[in-house]
TIKEVEX-364778 format. One record per residue (C-alpha): x, y, z. Coordinates in nm, 3 decimals, decimal comma. Layout:
! residues N
<node x="X" y="Y" z="Z"/>
...
! end
This chain:
! residues 246
<node x="-1,715" y="1,938" z="0,316"/>
<node x="-1,583" y="1,693" z="0,050"/>
<node x="-1,556" y="1,886" z="-0,260"/>
<node x="-1,758" y="1,757" z="-0,569"/>
<node x="-1,518" y="1,802" z="-0,823"/>
<node x="-1,331" y="1,480" z="-0,770"/>
<node x="-1,454" y="1,162" z="-0,956"/>
<node x="-1,296" y="0,915" z="-0,766"/>
<node x="-1,091" y="0,897" z="-0,477"/>
<node x="-0,775" y="0,610" z="-0,475"/>
<node x="-0,730" y="0,449" z="-0,090"/>
<node x="-0,456" y="0,186" z="-0,040"/>
<node x="-0,589" y="0,021" z="0,245"/>
<node x="-0,935" y="-0,030" z="0,464"/>
<node x="-0,775" y="0,176" z="0,711"/>
<node x="-0,778" y="0,473" z="0,463"/>
<node x="-1,102" y="0,418" z="0,309"/>
<node x="-1,272" y="0,406" z="0,634"/>
<node x="-1,135" y="0,739" z="0,694"/>
<node x="-1,277" y="0,896" z="0,365"/>
<node x="-1,590" y="0,752" z="0,459"/>
<node x="-1,583" y="0,905" z="0,785"/>
<node x="-1,514" y="1,242" z="0,628"/>
<node x="-1,797" y="1,242" z="0,370"/>
<node x="-1,653" y="1,092" z="0,090"/>
<node x="-1,948" y="0,859" z="-0,087"/>
<node x="-1,795" y="0,484" z="-0,072"/>
<node x="-1,933" y="0,446" z="-0,409"/>
<node x="-1,639" y="0,716" z="-0,557"/>
<node x="-1,391" y="0,535" z="-0,359"/>
<node x="-1,140" y="0,272" z="-0,512"/>
<node x="-0,923" y="0,098" z="-0,335"/>
<node x="-0,569" y="0,011" z="-0,559"/>
<node x="-0,262" y="-0,107" z="-0,309"/>
<node x="0,077" y="0,003" z="-0,372"/>
<node x="0,279" y="-0,219" z="-0,619"/>
<node x="0,595" y="-0,397" z="-0,583"/>
<node x="0,831" y="-0,547" z="-0,856"/>
<node x="0,840" y="-0,939" z="-0,833"/>
<node x="1,110" y="-0,935" z="-1,032"/>
<node x="1,316" y="-0,724" z="-0,797"/>
<node x="1,177" y="-0,837" z="-0,470"/>
<node x="1,234" y="-1,213" z="-0,512"/>
<node x="1,338" y="-1,477" z="-0,322"/>
<node x="1,711" y="-1,641" z="-0,412"/>
<node x="1,666" y="-2,021" z="-0,575"/>
<node x="1,869" y="-2,182" z="-0,374"/>
<node x="2,086" y="-2,188" z="-0,013"/>
<node x="2,409" y="-2,127" z="-0,201"/>
<node x="2,303" y="-1,823" z="-0,355"/>
<node x="2,184" y="-1,710" z="0,005"/>
<node x="2,529" y="-1,814" z="0,143"/>
<node x="2,723" y="-1,621" z="-0,153"/>
<node x="2,537" y="-1,312" z="-0,136"/>
<node x="2,539" y="-1,282" z="0,249"/>
<node x="2,946" y="-1,338" z="0,183"/>
<node x="2,949" y="-1,030" z="-0,034"/>
<node x="2,758" y="-0,821" z="0,168"/>
<node x="2,984" y="-0,887" z="0,494"/>
<node x="2,743" y="-1,076" z="0,655"/>
<node x="2,752" y="-1,411" z="0,854"/>
<node x="2,662" y="-1,726" z="0,667"/>
<node x="2,572" y="-1,940" z="1,022"/>
<node x="2,325" y="-1,726" z="1,185"/>
<node x="1,949" y="-1,663" z="1,148"/>
<node x="1,894" y="-1,303" z="1,028"/>
<node x="1,585" y="-1,074" z="1,141"/>
<node x="1,576" y="-0,784" z="0,962"/>
<node x="1,421" y="-0,448" z="1,012"/>
<node x="1,393" y="-0,179" z="0,764"/>
<node x="1,273" y="0,172" z="0,827"/>
<node x="1,318" y="0,513" z="0,963"/>
<node x="1,515" y="0,445" z="1,315"/>
<node x="1,253" y="0,662" z="1,508"/>
<node x="1,011" y="0,574" z="1,794"/>
<node x="0,681" y="0,594" z="1,571"/>
<node x="0,861" y="0,241" z="1,413"/>
<node x="0,832" y="0,067" z="1,715"/>
<node x="1,257" y="0,104" z="1,775"/>
<node x="1,247" y="0,083" z="2,147"/>
<node x="1,030" y="-0,213" z="2,163"/>
<node x="1,215" y="-0,418" z="1,923"/>
<node x="1,537" y="-0,313" z="2,132"/>
<node x="1,397" y="-0,426" z="2,424"/>
<node x="1,271" y="-0,786" z="2,269"/>
<node x="1,594" y="-0,838" z="2,072"/>
<node x="1,755" y="-0,765" z="2,454"/>
<node x="1,538" y="-1,058" z="2,560"/>
<node x="1,559" y="-1,311" z="2,324"/>
<node x="1,922" y="-1,267" z="2,215"/>
<node x="2,034" y="-1,374" z="2,540"/>
<node x="1,906" y="-1,733" z="2,447"/>
<node x="1,990" y="-1,735" z="2,120"/>
<node x="2,352" y="-1,704" z="2,013"/>
<node x="2,334" y="-1,748" z="1,669"/>
<node x="2,105" y="-1,473" z="1,547"/>
<node x="2,168" y="-1,147" z="1,396"/>
<node x="1,922" y="-0,821" z="1,427"/>
<node x="1,968" y="-0,665" z="1,082"/>
<node x="1,863" y="-0,222" z="1,082"/>
<node x="1,838" y="-0,066" z="0,784"/>
<node x="1,716" y="0,285" z="0,814"/>
<node x="1,865" y="0,658" z="0,898"/>
<node x="1,723" y="0,847" z="1,194"/>
<node x="1,663" y="1,097" z="0,949"/>
<node x="1,577" y="1,143" z="0,581"/>
<node x="1,969" y="1,236" z="0,517"/>
<node x="2,127" y="0,956" z="0,375"/>
<node x="2,413" y="0,814" z="0,515"/>
<node x="2,578" y="0,611" z="0,792"/>
<node x="2,369" y="0,644" z="1,129"/>
<node x="2,583" y="0,854" z="1,394"/>
<node x="2,595" y="0,713" z="1,716"/>
<node x="2,540" y="1,075" z="1,884"/>
<node x="2,223" y="1,101" z="1,668"/>
<node x="1,996" y="0,900" z="1,901"/>
<node x="2,064" y="0,832" z="2,231"/>
<node x="1,892" y="0,475" z="2,230"/>
<node x="2,191" y="0,379" z="1,963"/>
<node x="2,443" y="0,500" z="2,257"/>
<node x="2,264" y="0,293" z="2,482"/>
<node x="2,231" y="0,003" z="2,306"/>
<node x="2,629" y="0,001" z="2,252"/>
<node x="2,674" y="0,078" z="2,621"/>
<node x="2,472" y="-0,203" z="2,731"/>
<node x="2,631" y="-0,450" z="2,499"/>
<node x="2,317" y="-0,586" z="2,341"/>
<node x="2,450" y="-0,853" z="2,129"/>
<node x="2,406" y="-0,939" z="1,772"/>
<node x="2,286" y="-0,597" z="1,616"/>
<node x="2,428" y="-0,471" z="1,332"/>
<node x="2,320" y="-0,087" z="1,244"/>
<node x="2,388" y="-0,045" z="0,840"/>
<node x="2,235" y="0,318" z="0,823"/>
<node x="2,058" y="0,391" z="0,484"/>
<node x="2,092" y="0,147" z="0,213"/>
<node x="1,975" y="0,117" z="-0,178"/>
<node x="2,003" y="-0,284" z="-0,187"/>
<node x="1,708" y="-0,345" z="0,037"/>
<node x="1,610" y="-0,664" z="-0,223"/>
<node x="1,927" y="-0,778" z="-0,157"/>
<node x="1,927" y="-0,725" z="0,208"/>
<node x="1,589" y="-0,914" z="0,224"/>
<node x="1,695" y="-1,226" z="-0,015"/>
<node x="1,960" y="-1,282" z="0,257"/>
<node x="1,714" y="-1,242" z="0,595"/>
<node x="1,547" y="-1,520" z="0,738"/>
<node x="1,245" y="-1,326" z="0,948"/>
<node x="1,112" y="-0,976" z="0,866"/>
<node x="1,040" y="-0,765" z="1,168"/>
<node x="0,807" y="-0,459" z="1,171"/>
<node x="0,664" y="-0,357" z="1,516"/>
<node x="0,540" y="-0,012" z="1,391"/>
<node x="0,330" y="0,204" z="1,613"/>
<node x="0,113" y="0,322" z="1,307"/>
<node x="0,069" y="0,254" z="0,919"/>
<node x="-0,117" y="0,293" z="0,585"/>
<node x="-0,025" y="0,019" z="0,433"/>
<node x="0,351" y="-0,035" z="0,499"/>
<node x="0,521" y="-0,076" z="0,146"/>
<node x="0,806" y="-0,252" z="0,326"/>
<node x="0,627" y="-0,527" z="0,441"/>
<node x="0,487" y="-0,575" z="0,107"/>
<node x="0,868" y="-0,579" z="-0,007"/>
<node x="0,913" y="-0,843" z="0,274"/>
<node x="0,625" y="-1,093" z="0,172"/>
<node x="0,758" y="-1,076" z="-0,205"/>
<node x="1,082" y="-1,170" z="-0,134"/>
<node x="0,926" y="-1,477" z="0,028"/>
<node x="1,010" y="-1,375" z="0,412"/>
<node x="0,778" y="-1,473" z="0,738"/>
<node x="0,666" y="-1,147" z="0,895"/>
<node x="0,646" y="-1,046" z="1,283"/>
<node x="0,471" y="-0,743" z="1,282"/>
<node x="0,256" y="-0,515" z="1,537"/>
<node x="-0,104" y="-0,566" z="1,523"/>
<node x="-0,219" y="-0,207" z="1,404"/>
<node x="-0,468" y="-0,143" z="1,094"/>
<node x="-0,181" y="-0,165" z="0,789"/>
<node x="-0,009" y="-0,433" z="0,910"/>
<node x="-0,341" y="-0,647" z="0,978"/>
<node x="-0,464" y="-0,581" z="0,609"/>
<node x="-0,103" y="-0,770" z="0,515"/>
<node x="-0,075" y="-1,031" z="0,790"/>
<node x="-0,290" y="-1,282" z="0,897"/>
<node x="-0,185" y="-1,402" z="1,267"/>
<node x="-0,028" y="-1,756" z="1,243"/>
<node x="-0,118" y="-1,786" z="0,869"/>
<node x="0,131" y="-1,575" z="0,690"/>
<node x="0,334" y="-1,426" z="0,991"/>
<node x="0,245" y="-1,322" z="1,380"/>
<node x="0,107" y="-1,055" z="1,490"/>
<node x="0,184" y="-0,879" z="1,831"/>
<node x="0,025" y="-0,611" z="2,024"/>
<node x="0,222" y="-0,259" z="2,011"/>
<node x="0,456" y="-0,207" z="2,221"/>
<node x="0,474" y="-0,548" z="2,382"/>
<node x="0,847" y="-0,677" z="2,412"/>
<node x="0,778" y="-0,992" z="2,570"/>
<node x="0,511" y="-1,119" z="2,305"/>
<node x="0,770" y="-0,974" z="2,039"/>
<node x="1,031" y="-1,156" z="2,179"/>
<node x="0,841" y="-1,470" z="2,200"/>
<node x="0,733" y="-1,457" z="1,871"/>
<node x="1,101" y="-1,407" z="1,737"/>
<node x="1,172" y="-1,742" z="1,954"/>
<node x="0,880" y="-1,929" z="1,820"/>
<node x="0,986" y="-1,858" z="1,427"/>
<node x="1,347" y="-1,895" z="1,514"/>
<node x="1,302" y="-2,296" z="1,643"/>
<node x="1,067" y="-2,351" z="1,345"/>
<node x="1,199" y="-2,358" z="1,022"/>
<node x="0,912" y="-2,548" z="0,862"/>
<node x="0,704" y="-2,252" z="0,974"/>
<node x="0,914" y="-1,988" z="0,850"/>
<node x="0,904" y="-2,196" z="0,511"/>
<node x="0,532" y="-2,208" z="0,479"/>
<node x="0,473" y="-1,860" z="0,584"/>
<node x="0,738" y="-1,722" z="0,314"/>
<node x="0,581" y="-1,913" z="0,070"/>
<node x="0,209" y="-1,810" z="0,153"/>
<node x="0,388" y="-1,454" z="0,151"/>
<node x="0,510" y="-1,459" z="-0,174"/>
<node x="0,210" y="-1,612" z="-0,351"/>
<node x="-0,049" y="-1,327" z="-0,183"/>
<node x="0,244" y="-1,060" z="-0,256"/>
<node x="0,252" y="-1,192" z="-0,661"/>
<node x="-0,180" y="-1,219" z="-0,651"/>
<node x="-0,226" y="-0,900" z="-0,505"/>
<node x="0,080" y="-0,655" z="-0,504"/>
<node x="0,255" y="-0,675" z="-0,848"/>
<node x="0,370" y="-0,385" z="-0,979"/>
<node x="0,220" y="-0,486" z="-1,328"/>
<node x="-0,132" y="-0,565" z="-1,163"/>
<node x="-0,145" y="-0,260" z="-0,988"/>
<node x="-0,068" y="-0,047" z="-1,287"/>
<node x="-0,363" y="-0,234" z="-1,482"/>
<node x="-0,579" y="-0,146" z="-1,211"/>
<node x="-0,460" y="0,231" z="-1,259"/>
<node x="-0,530" y="0,198" z="-1,616"/>
<node x="-0,885" y="0,077" z="-1,588"/>
<node x="-0,966" y="0,374" z="-1,351"/>
<node x="-0,804" y="0,632" z="-1,575"/>
<node x="-1,033" y="0,485" z="-1,871"/>
<node x="-1,334" y="0,489" z="-1,650"/>
<node x="-1,282" y="0,835" z="-1,596"/>
! end
């Protein structure tokens, strides 16, 4: 039973809107307003020289294609699938690096290899070209120096980090789930792969690493989509209008 005291329900995605309707909320009471992201904080660098300089500042290689993952390092974010896919992918690709940003828990700080068995196993198995950075407060800069964003999560609402990657002008490889599929159109502004399918995730990585023009095109589409739909100023205006209506 939905309480009648509420005038409006704010939903950030189609999946949540559908859930509210199924829960008994009248569709006319639901307004869909997505998460907002700053287009000034999350933005592509102007030149390749800036990218090289920033990579050097951050201690990351200038000559490798960098894949970036940002999120809590837990199974629900598809970490096991990502590592399995990377092991297949990096065997045939030497000039690549997977940068993983996030902590196992909500605690800030460097990841302990004892805190999750798969991190130690990754070290023991010598899966090459992975850099675990732990918690970071400069994700916008890490997105600026990256080439491809990868996000194989098992479930999402509307993932803010994917919007940030889009705003940063990155092509996106993501799991084909509600939330991700609200943002990414397959083969248009990214690639969607089935959940827990390491082989197809590896194939998607291979496709993009060997097609710089496709990456560039997807990145430009993502920047425009993000600015048109998720810029924090436009989202704020929608909230202000909603408040005025109420």
